[in-house]
C-alpha positions in Angstrom: 150.4 121.9 2.3 149.4 122.6 5.9 148.4 126.0 7.3 151.1 125.6 9.9 154.8 126.0 9.6 156.9 122.9 9.3 160.3 121.8 10.6 161.7 121.8 7.1 164.8 123.9 6.8 166.1 125.9 3.8 169.5 125.2 2.3 172.2 127.8 2.6 171.7 128.8 -1.0 167.9 129.1 -0.5 168.3 131.1 2.7 170.9 133.3 1.0 168.6 134.0 -2.0 165.8 135.1 0.3 168.0 137.2 2.6 169.5 138.9 -0.4 166.1 140.2 -1.3 164.6 140.8 2.2 167.6 141.3 4.3 168.7 139.0 7.1 166.0 137.7 9.4 165.9 140.1 12.4 164.4 137.7 14.9 163.6 134.0 15.5 160.0 134.8 14.7 160.9 135.5 11.1 163.2 132.5 10.6 166.4 133.7 12.2 168.2 132.3 15.2 165.9 132.4 18.3 167.4 133.9 21.5 166.1 134.6 25.0 164.5 137.9 24.0 162.4 136.1 21.4 160.8 134.1 24.2 159.5 137.2 25.9 157.8 139.0 23.0 157.0 138.4 19.3 158.1 140.8 16.6 156.9 141.0 13.0 153.1 140.8 12.8 151.7 143.7 10.8 155.1 144.9 9.7 155.9 141.6 8.1 152.4 141.1 6.7 152.7 144.5 5.0 155.4 142.9 2.9 153.1 140.3 1.4 153.7 141.8 -2.0 157.3 140.5 -1.9 156.1 136.9 -2.0 156.4 136.6 -5.8 159.9 138.2 -5.9 161.0 135.9 -3.1 159.8 132.8 -5.0 161.7 134.1 -8.0 164.8 134.5 -5.9 164.8 130.9 -4.8 163.8 129.5 -8.2 166.5 131.5 -9.9 169.2 130.4 -7.5 168.4 126.8 -7.1 166.0 125.9 -10.0 163.1 124.8 -7.8 161.4 125.7 -4.5 161.8 123.2 -1.7 159.4 122.8 1.3 162.1 124.3 3.5 162.6 127.3 1.2 158.8 127.9 1.1 158.5 127.6 4.8 161.3 130.1 5.3 159.7 132.6 2.9 156.4 132.2 4.8 158.1 132.9 8.1 159.8 136.0 6.7 156.6 137.5 5.3 154.1 136.0 7.8 152.2 134.2 5.1 150.3 131.0 5.9 152.2 128.1 4.1 149.0 126.9 2.5 148.5 130.3 0.8 152.1 130.5 -0.3 151.8 127.0 -1.7 148.8 128.1 -3.7 150.7 131.0 -5.1 153.8 129.0 -6.0 151.8 126.3 -7.8 149.9 128.9 -9.8 152.8 129.8 -12.0 154.3 127.6 -14.7 157.9 128.8 -14.3 158.1 127.5 -10.7 158.6 124.0 -9.6 158.0 122.6 -6.2 159.7 119.3 -7.1 163.4 118.7 -7.5 164.5 119.2 -11.1 167.8 119.9 -12.9 169.1 123.5 -12.9 168.7 123.8 -16.7 165.2 123.9 -18.2 164.5 124.0 -21.9 161.2 125.7 -22.6 160.2 124.6 -26.1 157.3 126.5 -27.6 154.5 124.4 -29.1 151.9 127.2 -29.4 150.1 128.2 -32.6 152.8 130.3 -34.3 155.5 127.8 -33.6 153.2 124.9 -34.5 152.7 126.5 -37.9 156.5 126.5 -38.4 157.2 123.0 -37.4 157.6 122.8 -33.7 156.2 119.3 -33.7 159.4 118.1 -35.5 161.5 119.7 -32.8 159.6 118.1 -29.9 159.6 114.7 -31.6 163.3 114.8 -32.1 163.9 115.9 -28.5 161.7 113.1 -27.3 163.8 110.6 -29.2 167.1 112.0 -28.0 166.3 113.2 -24.4 163.2 111.4 -23.5 159.6 112.7 -23.0 159.0 116.2 -21.8 159.5 116.4 -18.0 162.1 113.7 -18.0 165.5 114.7 -16.5 168.4 114.2 -19.0 171.6 114.8 -17.1 171.8 118.4 -15.9 168.8 119.5 -18.0 165.1 118.9 -18.5 162.9 120.0 -21.3 159.2 120.9 -21.3 156.6 122.1 -23.8 155.8 125.7 -23.4 153.1 128.2 -24.4 154.0 131.1 -26.6 157.4 132.6 -25.7 156.8 135.9 -27.7 159.5 134.9 -30.3 157.1 134.2 -33.1 159.1 136.0 -35.8 161.8 133.3 -35.3 159.5 130.3 -34.9 159.9 127.6 -33.8 161.4 129.0 -30.7 162.8 127.9 -27.3 164.1 129.5 -24.2 166.9 128.0 -22.1 167.1 129.0 -18.4 169.9 127.8 -16.1 169.6 128.5 -12.4 172.4 128.7 -10.0 174.2 131.9 -11.0 174.8 134.3 -8.1 172.4 137.2 -8.9 173.8 140.7 -9.1 171.8 143.4 -7.5 169.4 145.1 -9.9 168.6 148.7 -9.5 172.0 149.4 -8.0 173.3 151.4 -11.0 174.4 155.0 -10.8 172.0 157.0 -8.6 170.5 153.9 -7.0 167.0 153.7 -5.8 165.5 156.1 -3.3 165.6 154.9 0.3 162.7 152.5 1.0 161.8 152.2 -2.7 162.3 149.2 -4.9 162.7 146.8 -2.0 160.9 144.2 -4.1 162.9 144.8 -7.3 164.3 141.6 -8.8 167.9 141.1 -7.8 169.0 139.1 -10.9 168.1 136.4 -13.2 169.8 133.1 -14.0 171.7 132.5 -17.3 169.4 132.4 -20.3 169.6 131.7 -24.0 167.2 132.0 -26.8 167.3 129.3 -29.5 165.3 130.4 -32.4 164.7 129.0 -34.9 165.0 126.0 -32.6 166.8 122.9 -33.7 167.5 119.8 -31.7 171.3 120.2 -31.9 171.1 123.8 -31.0 168.9 123.1 -27.9 171.2 120.3 -26.7 174.2 122.6 -27.1 172.5 125.4 -25.2 171.5 122.9 -22.5 175.1 122.0 -21.9 176.2 125.6 -21.9 173.8 128.5 -22.5 176.7 130.8 -23.3 177.5 128.7 -26.4 174.1 129.3 -28.0 174.0 131.6 -31.0 173.8 135.3 -30.1 170.3 136.6 -30.1 169.7 139.1 -33.0 169.0 142.7 -32.2 165.4 143.8 -31.8 165.5 145.5 -35.2 165.7 142.1 -36.8 162.0 141.7 -35.9 161.1 145.0 -37.6 161.3 144.6 -41.4 160.4 148.3 -41.7 163.4 149.5 -39.8 164.5 152.9 -41.0 161.2 153.7 -42.7 160.7 157.5 -42.2 156.9 156.9 -41.8 157.3 154.9 -38.6 156.0 156.5 -35.4 156.2 154.0 -32.6 159.0 151.9 -34.1 161.1 154.8 -35.4 163.9 154.5 -32.9 164.1 150.6 -33.0 167.3 149.9 -34.8 168.3 153.5 -35.3 169.2 154.4 -31.7 171.2 152.6 -29.0 168.7 151.2 -26.5 171.2 151.5 -23.7 172.2 155.1 -24.4 170.0 157.7 -22.7 171.8 160.6 -24.5 171.1 158.9 -27.9 167.5 158.6 -26.9 167.2 162.3 -26.0 169.0 163.2 -29.2 166.2 161.5 -31.1 163.4 163.3 -29.4 163.3 161.5 -26.1 161.8 163.4 -23.1 160.3 166.1 -25.3 156.9 164.7 -24.5 157.5 164.7 -20.7 158.6 168.4 -20.8 155.5 169.2 -22.8 153.4 167.3 -20.2 154.8 169.4 -17.4 153.9 172.5 -19.4 150.3 171.3 -19.9 149.7 170.1 -16.4 147.9 166.8 -15.5 144.5 168.0 -16.7 146.0 169.2 -19.9 147.7 165.9 -20.6 144.4 164.0 -20.1 142.7 166.4 -22.4 145.3 165.9 -25.1 145.0 162.1 -24.8 141.2 162.3 -24.9 141.2 164.6 -27.9 143.6 162.4 -29.7 141.1 159.5 -29.5 143.6 157.1 -28.2 142.1 153.7 -27.6 143.7 150.9 -25.6 145.9 148.6 -27.7 145.7 145.5 -25.5 142.5 144.2 -27.0 139.6 145.9 -25.2 140.0 149.3 -27.0 138.8 151.3 -24.0 139.4 155.1 -24.4 142.7 155.9 -22.5 141.7 159.5 -21.7 138.5 158.3 -20.0 140.4 155.8 -17.9 143.0 158.4 -16.8 140.3 160.9 -16.0 138.4 158.3 -13.9 141.6 157.5 -11.9 142.6 161.1 -11.4 139.2 162.2 -10.2 139.0 159.8 -7.3 139.1 161.5 -3.9 142.0 159.4 -2.7 145.5 160.8 -2.6 147.4 157.5 -3.1 147.0 156.3 -6.7 149.0 153.8 -8.8 150.0 153.2 -12.3 150.5 149.7 -13.6 152.0 148.9 -17.0 150.8 145.6 -18.3 153.9 144.1 -20.0 152.7 140.5 -19.4 152.4 140.0 -23.2 151.2 136.4 -23.3 148.6 136.2 -26.1 149.9 133.5 -28.5 151.4 135.1 -31.5 152.1 138.5 -29.8 155.6 140.0 -29.6 155.2 143.7 -30.4 155.6 144.9 -26.8 158.8 142.8 -26.5 160.3 144.5 -29.5 159.4 148.0 -28.0 160.9 147.2 -24.6 164.1 145.7 -26.0 164.6 148.2 -28.8 163.3 151.4 -27.2 163.1 151.0 -23.4 163.5 154.6 -22.5 160.3 155.4 -24.4 158.3 153.2 -22.0 160.0 154.7 -19.0 159.1 158.2 -20.2 155.6 157.2 -21.1 154.9 155.7 -17.7 156.2 158.9 -16.1 153.8 161.0 -18.1 150.9 158.6 -17.3 151.7 158.7 -13.6 151.9 162.5 -13.7 148.5 162.7 -15.4 146.6 160.5 -12.9 148.4 161.7 -9.8 150.4 158.5 -9.1 153.8 158.6 -7.5 154.6 155.0 -8.0 154.4 152.8 -11.1 154.7 149.1 -11.4 155.9 147.5 -14.6 154.6 143.9 -14.6 156.9 142.1 -17.1 156.6 138.6 -18.6 159.0 136.2 -16.8 160.0 134.8 -20.2 161.5 138.1 -21.4 165.0 138.2 -19.9 166.5 140.7 -22.4 163.6 143.1 -21.9 164.2 142.9 -18.2 167.8 143.8 -18.6 167.1 146.7 -20.9 164.3 148.2 -18.8 166.2 147.8 -15.6 169.2 149.6 -17.1 166.9 152.3 -18.5 165.2 152.9 -15.2 168.6 153.1 -13.4 170.0 155.6 -15.9 166.8 157.7 -15.8 166.9 157.7 -12.0 170.5 158.8 -12.0 169.8 161.7 -14.3 166.8 163.0 -12.4 164.2 161.6 -14.8 162.8 159.3 -12.1 162.8 159.9 -8.3 161.8 162.6 -5.9 162.0 165.5 -8.2 161.5 164.6 -11.9 163.2 167.2 -14.1 163.2 169.6 -11.2 159.4 170.0 -11.5 158.6 169.0 -7.9 156.9 165.8 -9.0 158.0 162.5 -7.5 157.6 159.3 -9.5 159.5 156.0 -9.6 159.0 152.6 -11.3 159.3 149.2 -9.8 159.7 146.2 -12.2 157.9 143.0 -11.2 158.4 139.8 -13.1 155.6 137.5 -13.8 156.2 133.7 -13.7 154.3 132.2 -16.5 150.5 132.8 -16.2 148.5 134.1 -19.2 145.6 135.1 -16.9 147.9 137.7 -15.2 147.4 139.8 -18.3 143.9 140.5 -17.1 144.0 143.9 -15.4 142.8 142.8 -11.9 144.7 139.5 -11.9 147.8 141.7 -12.2 146.9 143.4 -8.9 146.5 140.0 -7.1 149.8 138.8 -8.5 151.7 142.0 -7.4 150.1 141.8 -4.0 151.4 138.3 -3.4 148.2 136.3 -4.1 147.1 133.9 -6.8 146.7 135.7 -10.1 143.0 135.4 -10.3 140.7 138.1 -11.7 138.5 140.1 -9.4 134.8 140.7 -9.7 134.0 144.1 -11.2 132.7 146.5 -10.0 134.5 148.1 -8.2 136.7 148.9 -11.3 140.4 149.5 -11.1 140.0 153.2 -11.4 138.1 153.1 -8.1 139.7 150.3 -6.2 142.7 148.7 -7.8 146.2 147.8 -6.6 146.5 147.7 -2.8 142.8 148.9 -2.8 143.7 152.3 -4.3 142.6 153.9 -7.6 144.8 152.5 -10.4 145.3 153.1 -14.1 146.4 150.0 -16.1 147.7 150.3 -19.6 149.7 148.1 -21.8 153.1 148.9 -23.4 151.8 150.0 -26.8 149.1 152.1 -25.4 151.5 154.0 -23.2 154.1 154.5 -25.9 151.4 156.1 -28.1 151.2 159.0 -25.6 154.6 160.2 -26.7 153.7 161.3 -30.2 150.4 162.8 -28.9 152.3 165.1 -26.5 155.1 165.8 -28.9 153.1 166.7 -32.0 149.6 167.4 -30.5 146.3 165.6 -30.4 145.2 167.0 -33.8 148.2 165.6 -35.6 147.8 162.2 -34.0 144.1 162.0 -34.8 144.8 163.0 -38.4 146.3 159.5 -38.9 144.0 156.6 -39.1 140.2 156.8 -39.2 137.7 158.8 -37.2 137.0 156.0 -34.7 140.5 154.4 -34.8 143.2 157.1 -34.6 146.9 156.8 -35.0 149.0 153.8 -36.0 148.8 150.2 -34.9 151.5 147.5 -34.4 150.8 144.1 -35.9 152.6 140.9 -35.2 152.7 139.0 -38.5 153.8 135.3 -38.1 153.1 131.9 -39.5 153.7 130.9 -43.2 154.9 134.3 -44.5 158.2 135.3 -46.0 158.9 138.3 -43.8 157.5 137.7 -40.3 157.9 140.5 -37.8 156.3 143.6 -36.2 154.8 146.0 -38.7 153.4 149.5 -38.1 150.6 150.7 -40.3 148.0 153.5 -40.0 144.5 152.4 -38.9 142.5 151.9 -42.1 145.1 149.9 -44.0 143.7 146.6 -45.2 144.8 143.2 -44.2 146.1 142.7 -47.7 148.2 145.8 -47.4 149.8 144.4 -44.3 150.4 141.0 -45.8 152.1 142.7 -48.8 154.6 144.3 -46.4 155.3 140.8 -45.1 156.0 139.3 -48.5 152.4 138.8 -49.7 149.8 136.1 -49.0 151.4 132.7 -49.4 150.3 130.3 -52.1 147.6 128.0 -50.8 146.5 130.5 -48.2 144.0 128.7 -45.9 143.1 131.5 -43.4 144.5 134.3 -41.2 143.9 134.2 -37.5 143.4 137.8 -36.5 143.7 138.8 -32.8 145.4 135.6 -31.5 144.0 132.6 -29.7 141.1 134.8 -28.4 140.5 136.2 -31.9 138.9 134.9 -35.1 139.7 133.6 -38.6 139.5 135.6 -41.8 139.1 133.8 -45.1 141.3 134.4 -48.2 138.5 136.2 -49.9 138.3 138.7 -47.0 141.8 140.2 -47.1 140.5 143.6 -48.0 139.0 144.0 -44.5 140.1 147.4 -43.0 142.4 147.0 -40.0 140.4 149.2 -37.6 138.5 148.3 -34.5 135.2 148.9 -36.2 136.3 147.2 -39.4 137.3 144.0 -37.6 134.1 143.9 -35.7 132.1 144.3 -38.9 134.0 141.3 -40.4 133.2 139.2 -37.3 136.8 139.3 -36.1 138.8 141.4 -33.6 142.2 143.2 -33.7 142.9 142.0 -30.2 146.5 142.4 -29.4 147.6 142.7 -33.0 148.2 139.1 -33.9 148.1 138.2 -37.6 148.9 134.5 -37.9 149.0 133.4 -41.5 148.1 129.7 -42.2 148.5 128.0 -45.6 147.2 124.7 -46.7 150.2 122.8 -45.2 149.0 123.6 -41.7 146.7 121.1 -40.0 143.8 123.4 -39.0 142.1 120.9 -36.6 145.4 120.5 -34.7 145.8 124.3 -34.5 142.3 124.4 -32.9 143.2 121.7 -30.5 146.3 123.7 -29.5 144.2 126.8 -28.9 141.9 124.7 -26.7 144.8 123.2 -24.8 146.1 126.7 -24.2 142.9 127.9 -22.7 142.5 124.8 -20.6 146.1 125.2 -19.2 145.8 128.9 -18.6 142.3 128.9 -16.9 142.8 130.0 -13.3 140.0 127.7 -12.3 138.2 130.3 -10.2 134.8 130.1 -12.0 133.1 126.9 -13.1 132.1 127.9 -16.7 135.7 128.5 -17.7 137.3 125.8 -15.5 135.0 123.0 -16.8 134.1 124.6 -20.2 137.7 124.8 -21.4 138.2 121.1 -20.6 135.0 120.0 -22.4 136.0 122.1 -25.4 139.4 120.4 -25.7 137.9 116.9 -25.2 135.3 117.5 -28.0 138.0 118.8 -30.4 140.1 115.8 -29.8 137.2 113.5 -30.5 136.4 115.1 -33.9 139.9 115.9 -35.0 139.7 113.4 -37.9 135.9 113.5 -38.3 133.7 115.4 -40.7 130.0 116.0 -41.5 127.4 113.9 -39.6 130.1 112.1 -37.6 131.2 115.4 -36.0 127.7 117.0 -35.7 127.0 116.0 -32.2 130.2 117.3 -30.8 130.0 120.5 -32.9 126.6 121.1 -31.2 128.1 120.5 -27.8 131.0 122.9 -28.6 128.4 125.6 -29.4 126.5 125.0 -26.2 129.7 125.0 -24.0 131.1 128.0 -25.9 128.0 130.1 -25.3 128.0 129.2 -21.6 131.7 130.3 -21.2 131.0 133.5 -23.1 127.9 134.4 -21.0 129.0 133.2 -17.5 132.8 133.4 -17.2 134.1 136.0 -14.8 136.8 137.4 -17.1 137.8 137.7 -20.7 139.7 134.4 -20.8 136.6 132.3 -20.5 134.5 134.7 -22.4 136.8 134.5 -25.5 138.0 130.9 -25.2 135.5 129.8 -27.8 136.1 132.6 -30.3 138.7 131.0 -32.6 136.9 127.6 -32.6 133.5 129.2 -33.4 134.9 131.2 -36.3 136.7 128.2 -37.7 133.4 126.3 -37.7 131.3 129.1 -39.0 133.7 130.9 -41.4 136.1 128.2 -42.6 133.7 125.2 -42.6 135.8 123.2 -40.2 134.5 119.7 -39.7 132.1 119.9 -42.6 
């Protein structure tokens, strides 16, 4: 792609999709019809470049409407936003959900990641290949492709069908609307989607012909075997309240925490969260109160809050269940967090593969705005706060806290070097607090019942409850909530018990480690997992029995990290490729035959851990290392 604009023209559908998001092109300099006045002076410049953050929504708009992004469409977007075409090309090719080559309007995303692999996704892909051709081959009006984890692990094997071409309806245009000038980048709609899970070949082909004919997706409560349990805290409203009804949410305790927050004041909120000992639930386990205090104490008036809802760790689906089953809780929690750190705008960065969560959250934000719970004067307290939802487009690396900033700002989703840290210089160069969904929702019971009551649950170092995503070869897969300190065996008993022939449990996801069958009494705490040589990570508990081909699971983990590496730093870009190559070579080897490649894996893994710029490369070797050291793989 050249740095210069081309003569390629967008189609009427492509132009319409972009104009629906950005408004009609005001001058010829921005892609409109050029008149005599345009020959005398140029307009746009800084004003247009200030809208660079709308690049990702504009790409979504075209991809949603047409199914792929042509050269003419990309050129038109670049003119509208004054973005060099080469840079826009780099952004568009960064995301797996976009295509810059013509393809059918219907795309079948068939998950082949570790949770689905453990439940037979290989049989589905082999059957699809025999009936529709290899992945990436157009079959009539549809095309299918293998996909990383879709966050539907409790119903594995899973698939997501997306059909472009539907005329989007304006999002955020519900009662109350958005305040003037706010939400200009809000997604204006999504194409027709259907979830096929458990996936079958016949079900996928039926959905490809007409997504509306696919089986209706079960409610979020179907993913929560504990629904209705009085001991639940974070999941207590999932399945017991209407996720679309704000009044029902308030009748079940909703917005009590926000009122208490206003009574405490920003410093008081941070103090409560700190005293509660809340640690981040995204994997790093950083103290939330310290992060908020660091953001609030910056001598800069403009601050931001970012909710990381780009839940892409293979085997993770807890945030999806929360967002689909209790969306108002996240809206309320973000408002509290924004108030505490002094932010007036929050960005909710949501996985592009979560269409139902997008619908639920958009509706919840609209209703909250209409009732004065978002906007210029929240609850009449003189505090202004609003939320903008931004869709990701299929990039695991965007779950890294600084990669999210680049993605929102309209750049490639590559991590930034730290320091400066996000609390000092984050989104748009301003102090920013970044928290994931589960972390934020934990703030509600803290402010409703108090820090002492929250800290009374769990252990001294790991307070509260934790959500775990149990999948694989278990009888009752789903999201489970247990107090910190419960053992892995306790958790598996809730899911139907350890299966006969248990081989191992992958704890923490692809970036986690394996636990042997004789280690099921490990306490599920941050400190307990570390002592056992594992990590809680994002709460993945993938159960593998002796029917699962462990070397193939390790290859799939390596393929995942190779595909998802952003390529910015050499240790990760090269190391993930070398790791996958070595695992392919020794897939069927043992003992001395595998020794040389096992030694190479250790060397490459250590280099990635020591020298990679972010957590992706630093943890890409974890699961393979633990399989070799703890499970005796390749012996």
